[in-house]
N, C-alpha and C positions, 0 to 999 in steps of 0.2 A: 483376424485383424482387430476385432473388438477386444479380444483377450489381451492383445498387445497394448491397447490403448487404456484399458481399465486401470492399471497401476498409475499411469500418467494422469488420468482424469481424477483419480482419488487423491493423488498428491496435490494437484492443482486446487482441488476443492478444500483440502485441509489448510493449505497455505493461504488461500484466498478468503476463507471464512473465519479463521481464528484471529484473535486480537493482534494488531500490529499498528504501525504508524498510519498507514492509509486508512484502516478501518476506524481507528479512533477519530481521525480528522473527518471522515465521512459521517460518522454518528454525530459529531459536533455540528457539521454543516447541515445535516438533516434537522437537528434540533433548532438551530439558529435561523436557518433560511428556508426550510421546507425541501421536499424532494425535487420539485421541478427546478428550483434554483441550484440544487446540488448536482444536477445531471451533467453539466460540463465538467465538474470535478470527477464524477464517476467515470465518464468517458475518457478524460485525460489520464486518470490513474491507470485504467485498464490498457489504454493505448501505450502509455509509457512503459508499463510492465511487458507488454507484447513486443515492443521494439527492443527493449533491453534483453528479453529472452531470445529473440531472433539473432541479435548480434553476438550474444554470449554463445549460443549454439554454433554460430559460424566461426568461433575461435577466440572471441574476446575473453572468455573464461580461462583460456590457457595462460593469459597474461598474469592472472592472479596466482596460478600455479608456479609460473616461472619467476615471478617477483612477489613473494609473500608480503613484502613491505607495503605494496599497493593495497592489499587487503586490510592491513593495520591502519593505513591512512584513511581508507574508506570507513572503517568502523569508528574511528575517533571523530572524523568529520560528521558522519551521520549521527553519532551520539550527541555531539555538541549542538547540531541543528535541532534534534529532537528536544533537547533541554530548552533551547530558545523558543521553539513552538509551544512547549509546555508553559513557559513563563508568560508568553503572549496570550495563550488560551486562559490561563488562570487569572489573568488581570482583566479579561474582557467580561462584558455583561450582555444580556439579550438586547438591551436598548442600544448599546454600542454596535452590536452586530447588525441591527436594522439599518444603521447608517453606513455599514461597510458591505462587503460582498464575499461570497465564498471564493475558494481558489478557482481560477480560470482553467480551461482545458490545458493550456500551455504550462501554467504553473504546476498543476497536478502531474502532468507528464514529466516535466523536468525534475520534480521532486524525487523521482525514482533514481536519479543519478546519485543521490546521497542517502537513499533509503536502504539501510543494511538488510532488512528482511527481504526486499525485492531482489537484492544481489544474491542472497543465500538461495532464494527460490530459483533464480535464473541459472546460477552455477550448478545447482543440483539437477535441474531439468536438463542442462547441457551434458552433464557428466554421467547421469544415471538413467534418464528417461528418454533421451533422444533415440528414435527408432534406428536400429541397425538395418542396413540393406537399402537405405534411401540415400540419395545424394545429399550433400551437406545443406544446400539451400532448401530442398524439399523437406528434409527432416526438421530443419530449423523452423520453416514456415508452419509445418504441421504442429509442432510443439507450441509455437506462439499462438496459433489460432485456437487450439484446444484451451490454452490458458486464458485467452481472451473470452471465449464463449462461457467458460466456467466462472471467470472473474466478474463478469457483469452482474449476474444475479447475486453473487456473494456481496459485492460492493453495494448493490441496491438494498440488500437486506440490512446492512449497517446504517445506511442513510435513512431507511424507513424506521429502524429502531429509534433513531434520533427524532424523526417526525412523531412517532408514537408517544414519546415522553415530552414533546414540546409544550403541551398545555400545562404540565406540572412545573415547567420552568418559568412560568409567568410570575411566580412568587420569587422575588429577588434572593431570598435565603436559599431556596432549593436550587436556583440557577447557579448560585455561588458554589454550592456543594457539588453540583454537576461539573462545573468548570474546573474546580480543584481536583475532582476525581479523574477527569479526563487528562488534566495536566500531570497528575501523579502517575497515571498509566503510561504516559509518554516518557516521563523520567524513569520509571521502572523498566521500560523497554530499552531506553538508552543505556541503563546500567547493565542489562543483560547482554547488550551488544559489545560492551567493554570487557566482559568476563571471558 
């Protein structure tokens, strides 16, 4: 059984720990708000991805195969939203962040509906890594739970990275560079989703 789960676990780790919209936003939240205040966003991100994976494994992914235009719409919508987030992030400062708050659990969970990387992950999990021989609901639940268990420490790592550099960001110039860098990463991700 473990040998069957190892490729699934490896894929979940790679997708959860590499740069993407969720991780860029989690690093930013960690830097601006600290780990404890970023926890609802971490839980929301992982819960949203788990629900998305579950419903995709149950058959939602087949809609993207049957209607490729849906995938195009998702990519364009997701890319535009990432550009909006990049603009918002690039214009913010640590002082402004102290007056605002990180994404809530619900906002982070709902963001997955327009996050192209989460859709790619969910569709790949459903089409490649869903265990054969299990009923659809049990297989979908297994894949979603494995993703959830691997996603939480990966998301925490990104938020803690933000916390680790937080002190350096008290200098307004360094914080501006950080915000512009994170915004540029989001724009770069948006461009890759359109290619």
